C-alpha positions in Angstrom: -56.2 170.6 60.8 -54.0 171.1 63.9 -54.6 174.5 65.7 -53.2 176.4 68.6 -54.9 179.5 70.1 -52.5 181.5 72.2 -50.3 178.4 72.5 -53.1 176.0 73.6 -54.4 173.2 71.4 -58.0 174.1 70.6 -60.3 174.9 67.7 -62.4 177.8 69.0 -62.0 181.4 70.1 -64.0 183.7 72.4 -67.2 185.2 71.0 -65.8 188.6 72.1 -62.8 188.3 69.9 -62.6 191.2 67.5 -61.4 189.0 64.7 -64.7 187.2 64.8 -66.8 190.3 65.4 -65.2 192.7 62.9 -62.5 190.8 60.9 -60.1 193.0 63.0 -56.8 191.2 62.4 -54.3 190.0 59.8 -52.9 186.7 58.6 -50.2 185.1 56.7 -50.0 181.7 54.8 -46.7 180.1 54.2 -45.2 176.8 53.0 -43.4 174.3 55.2 -41.1 171.8 53.5 -39.3 169.0 55.4 -39.8 170.8 58.6 -38.6 174.2 57.4 -40.6 177.4 57.0 -39.9 178.9 53.6 -39.0 182.6 53.4 -39.9 183.0 57.1 -38.1 186.4 57.5 -40.2 187.9 54.7 -43.5 186.5 56.0 -42.8 187.7 59.5 -41.7 191.2 58.3 -45.0 191.4 56.4 -46.9 190.2 59.5 -45.2 192.9 61.5 -45.9 195.6 58.9 -49.6 194.7 58.6 -50.1 194.6 62.4 -48.5 198.0 62.7 -50.7 199.4 59.9 -53.8 198.4 61.9 -52.3 199.3 65.3 -52.3 195.7 66.5 -49.5 194.5 68.8 -47.6 191.8 66.8 -46.5 188.8 68.8 -42.7 188.2 68.9 -41.3 185.8 66.4 -40.0 183.6 69.1 -43.5 183.1 70.4 -44.9 182.1 67.0 -42.0 179.8 66.4 -42.6 178.1 69.8 -46.2 177.5 68.7 -45.0 176.0 65.5 -42.5 173.8 67.4 -45.5 172.4 69.3 -47.3 171.5 66.0 -44.0 170.2 64.5 -45.1 170.3 60.8 -43.1 168.5 58.2 -44.7 169.4 54.8 -47.6 171.6 55.4 -49.5 174.8 54.8 -49.0 177.0 57.8 -51.5 179.8 58.6 -50.9 182.5 61.2 -53.8 184.7 62.3 -53.4 187.7 64.6 -56.5 189.4 65.9 -56.7 192.5 68.0 -58.0 190.3 70.8 -61.0 190.6 73.1 -63.2 193.7 73.7 -66.5 194.8 74.9 -69.4 195.4 72.5 -68.8 198.3 70.1 -66.2 199.4 67.6 -64.0 201.2 70.1 -60.9 199.2 71.1 -58.1 199.3 73.7 -54.8 200.1 71.9 -53.0 198.1 74.5 -55.2 195.0 74.1 -53.4 191.7 74.1 -53.7 190.1 70.6 -55.0 186.7 70.0 -52.6 184.5 68.0 -53.8 181.5 66.1 -51.4 179.0 64.4 -52.8 176.4 62.1 -51.2 173.5 60.2 -52.9 171.8 57.3 -51.9 169.5 54.4 -50.4 171.2 51.4 -52.8 171.7 48.5 -52.2 169.4 45.5 -50.4 171.5 42.9 -49.0 169.0 40.4 -46.0 169.9 38.2 -48.5 169.8 35.2 -49.8 173.2 36.3 -46.4 174.7 35.5 -45.8 172.8 32.2 -49.4 173.1 30.9 -50.5 176.3 32.6 -53.7 177.0 34.6 -57.2 178.2 33.6 -58.8 181.3 35.0 -62.0 183.2 34.8 -63.0 186.9 35.1 -64.9 187.7 38.3 -67.8 190.1 38.3 -67.7 190.9 42.0 -65.7 194.2 42.3 -62.7 194.5 44.6 -63.3 197.3 47.2 -61.2 200.4 47.0 -59.8 201.4 50.4 -56.3 203.1 50.4 -56.0 202.7 54.1 -56.1 198.9 53.8 -54.2 198.6 50.5 -51.6 195.9 50.5 -52.6 194.5 54.0 -53.6 190.9 54.3 -56.4 191.6 56.7 -59.2 189.3 57.8 -61.9 191.1 55.9 -62.0 188.7 53.0 -65.7 189.1 51.9 -64.7 190.4 48.5 -62.8 187.2 47.9 -65.5 185.0 49.4 -68.2 186.5 47.1 -65.9 186.3 44.0 -65.1 182.7 44.7 -68.9 181.9 44.9 -69.1 182.7 41.1 -67.7 179.3 40.0 -67.8 175.6 40.9 -65.9 174.2 38.0 -62.8 172.4 39.4 -60.8 173.1 36.2 -60.8 176.8 37.0 -57.7 177.5 39.2 -58.5 181.1 40.1 -60.6 184.2 39.2 -59.3 187.6 38.2 -60.6 190.5 40.3 -61.1 194.1 39.1 -61.8 197.2 41.2 -64.6 199.7 40.6 -62.4 201.5 38.0 -62.1 198.3 35.9 -58.4 197.8 36.8 -57.1 194.2 37.0 -55.8 194.1 40.6 -55.2 190.4 41.6 -56.7 186.9 41.6 -59.0 185.7 44.4 -56.0 183.9 45.9 -53.0 185.1 43.9 -51.1 188.1 42.7 -51.2 188.7 38.9 -48.6 189.8 36.4 -48.8 190.6 32.7 -45.8 190.1 30.4 -45.3 192.2 27.3 -41.9 191.8 25.7 -39.4 192.0 28.5 -41.7 194.1 30.8 -43.7 192.6 33.6 -46.8 194.7 34.6 -48.6 194.4 37.9 -51.1 196.6 39.7 -49.4 199.1 42.1 -51.9 198.1 44.9 -52.0 201.8 46.1 -55.7 201.7 47.1 -56.7 198.0 47.1 -55.3 194.5 46.9 -52.9 192.3 48.9 -49.1 192.7 48.6 -48.1 189.1 49.0 -44.7 188.2 50.5 -43.9 186.1 47.3 -45.0 189.1 45.1 -42.1 191.1 46.5 -39.6 188.3 46.1 -40.8 187.5 42.6 -40.4 191.1 41.4 -36.9 191.2 42.9 -36.0 188.0 41.0 -37.5 189.1 37.7 -35.5 192.4 37.9 -32.4 190.3 38.5 -33.2 188.4 35.3 -33.2 191.7 33.3 -37.0 191.9 33.2 -38.3 195.5 33.5 -40.9 195.9 36.3 -43.8 198.3 35.8 -46.3 198.7 38.6 -49.2 200.2 36.6 -53.0 199.9 36.5 -54.5 198.2 33.4 -57.8 196.7 32.4 -59.1 193.5 30.9 -58.4 194.9 27.4 -54.6 194.5 28.0 -55.0 190.7 28.3 -55.3 190.3 24.5 -51.9 192.2 24.1 -50.0 190.1 26.7 -47.3 187.6 25.7 -47.9 185.7 29.0 -49.9 185.9 32.2 -48.4 184.8 35.5 -49.7 184.2 39.0 -48.0 183.8 42.4 -48.7 182.9 46.0 -46.9 181.4 48.9 -48.2 177.8 48.4 -48.1 177.5 44.6 -45.1 179.6 43.9 -45.3 181.0 40.3 -47.7 179.6 37.8 -48.3 180.3 34.1 -51.8 180.9 32.8 -53.0 178.9 29.8 -56.4 180.4 29.3 -58.8 183.0 30.6 -62.1 183.1 28.7 -61.4 183.4 25.0 -57.8 184.4 25.6 -55.0 181.9 25.6 -51.2 181.9 26.1 -48.4 179.4 25.4 -45.3 181.3 26.6 -44.6 179.7 30.0 -40.8 180.2 30.0 -40.6 183.2 32.4 -43.1 181.6 34.8 -41.1 178.4 35.0 -37.8 180.3 35.4 -39.2 182.5 38.1 -40.8 179.6 40.0 -37.4 177.7 40.1 -35.6 180.9 41.3 -38.3 181.8 43.8 -38.3 178.3 45.3 -34.5 178.3 45.5 -34.4 181.7 47.3 -37.3 180.8 49.6 -35.5 177.7 50.7 -32.3 179.7 51.3 -34.3 182.0 53.5 -36.0 179.1 55.4 -35.7 178.3 59.1 -36.5 175.0 61.0 -39.9 174.8 62.6 -38.4 172.9 65.5 -35.0 174.3 66.4 -32.7 171.8 68.1 
């Protein structure tokens, strides 16, 4: 993995960094194809919004793009981490503190086309997703819920696990947003008090609506899985994926997932920018 910290090639941060001490920061993961950052304006807008929600100064886009120009990725998974920066011991922080910016480039995960034609397999996680309205939707660095849920399986055939909050509502996957299709209505959790609002989630809901699919952001539990015509996942690296099986429940309707993936990829490429401007 190639990493820059505040524009300098290194793989460590200060022990007084609040990202290390408290998970005090945010991050984004995005796809780079042929030297272009897919859907960059959406990702940066989300980074700005998440930083603002936590009161962190968001680095200017030109600074982040200059970092990426140094790394010069072609096809890669790009991760941008912004922490509140350094502080003395204790929870109190300086609102004018200079943030730490970390830019990482790694190989893209192997997501073969068979995942879209055959669907993926999921499991139900037992670890509950924390309810915290103040952090809802934010892709913050406190990922312990996801870490603990991911510890529940080692089977490589399981693509992801579904996570529920303390009320038993299906919120998201460990690394994906989740959608349930019934008829021509796509249901997804409103993320009002927990969960991550992924950049591709917003784009996917826009595209589904353009296709005439009704969007309903509504809480539902595991019992609704048996009534679903299809289950779909999305994230920035995989795009849109259909689910083949989760426990005893299986699905075979992959049409909408395949259509949305093609539309999402096309739009993300339209909204792409070069990593290394000439």
